[in-house]
N, C-alpha and C positions, 0 to 999 in steps of 0.2 A: 040548503047547501049540503047537509048531512045525507039527505035522501039521494042527491046526485052522486055523491061519493060512494054510497052503498050500492047504487045501481051500476056504477062503473066497476066496482070490485066484483060484483056478481057476474057482470058480462065477461070480465077477464077470466074468472074462475070457470065459467061455462066454456069459453074458448079453449082454455088450457086442457080441460077435461075432454073436450071433443077431439083435440089434436092427439092426446095421449091414447085415446081408445080407437083411433083409426087403424085399419089393417094395412100392412105393408104389402107391396107387390114384389114378387121375386123376378128373376131374369126371364122366366118363361111367361110372365104376364099374368100368372094366377095369384089370387089373394092368399096371403099367409097370415095366420093369427100371431105368429111369433116373429120377432125381428130376424132378419136374414143372418146377421152376425152371430146370433146365439144358436142358430140351427145348423150352421155349416162349420166344418173344420177350418181352422185358420190356415191360410195359404202364405207361403213365404213371399217377401217382396221382390226377391231376386231369384232367377232360376239357379238351381243347385244349392240354395240355402236350406238349412235344417231348422225347423221349429223345435225348440226345447223349453222345458219348464224351468222356471227360476229355481234357485236352490231351496226356497221355502215353499215352492209349489203354488204360489198365489197368482202368478201370471206367466205368460210365455214370451220368449225372446227368440232371436235367431242368430245362427252362426253361419257365416259364409266362408267356405274353405275349411281346410284342416290344419290346425296348428301343429308344428313339429313337436315331437314328444318333450323335448327339453327347452322349448321356447318360453318366452314370457307369457304369451297368450294361452299356453297349455295350463297355466296355473290359475287363470281367472274363470269365474262362473257367472252365468246370467243371474242377476239379482244382487250382486255385490254392490256396495256403495263405492263412490269414487275414492273416498278416503281409504277403504280397504284395498282397492286395486293399487293406488299410489304407494301404500305401505308395502305391498307385496312385490310389485314389479317396477316401481319408480315413477317419477313424474313424466308426463308426455312431452314430446318435442313441440307440439303446437295444439291449439284448441280453438274451436269456434262455437258460437251459440246462435241459435235461430229459433224463432217462434214457429209453432205448428198451427194448423187450422183450428185446433181445439181452443186456441187462445180467444177466438171470436165467438165461441158458443156461449150464449147467455146462461148464467148460473152453472158453468162448468167449474167444479172445484177440485178436479183430479190433478195429478202431479205431472201431466204430460202436455202442458201448454207451451213448454219450451223444450228444446233438445240441446245437449252438449255433445260435441263430437271431438274426440281427441285422436291425435296422430302419434304413433310410436314408429319412428324410422326403422326400417328393416323388419317390422312386424305387421303393421296395418293400422286399423282404426277401431276404436271402441266408442259406442254411442250410449249416452245416458239420458234418462228423463231429466229435464232441467227444472222442474218445479211447476207450481201453479201460477196463476196470473198475479198473485200477491207476492211471489218470490219465495214462498215456503215449499217444503217437501222436495221430492225429486232426488236426483243423483243416484238412481239405480241403473245398473248396467242392463241394457235391453238388446244390444247388438254387438257381435264380435265379427269383424271383417278381416280375415287373414289376407294381407296384400303387401308383400315385401316392397313393392314399388311405390306404395303410398297413393295410388290413383283413387282409392276410396275416399280420400280427404277432399278431392276436387269435385265430388258428386254434388 
């Protein structure tokens, strides 16, 4: 019985090691030794958006549109927590939460398995990481969408 369990564990380890050492293929069809995401510059998800570093420099977020100089959104920065934003500009008018595809990645322990999107009427939307699959972590601002009409909330 112990021998079967050992063989099963060994087979699993070999399978995982084989998958981890496979080369990826880029869009041109040629093999690449490094993952594509690490070798290319991050592209914005929306035309006209700007990719910016978080205030601590640990990750990138995006800003869509240009906040007016004295608006609420001019005061916030990528990387702020939801609590910091709420203390600075007030609570949002509405909020939704949804899971991301990362929720279903086995052994994903990052803080982006969920997203929180908040609506500030007359300003636009703010999107935060919503935490990991266990409910911890998250609430870091990753996207600022300046949209006075609020259509960003319907996306």
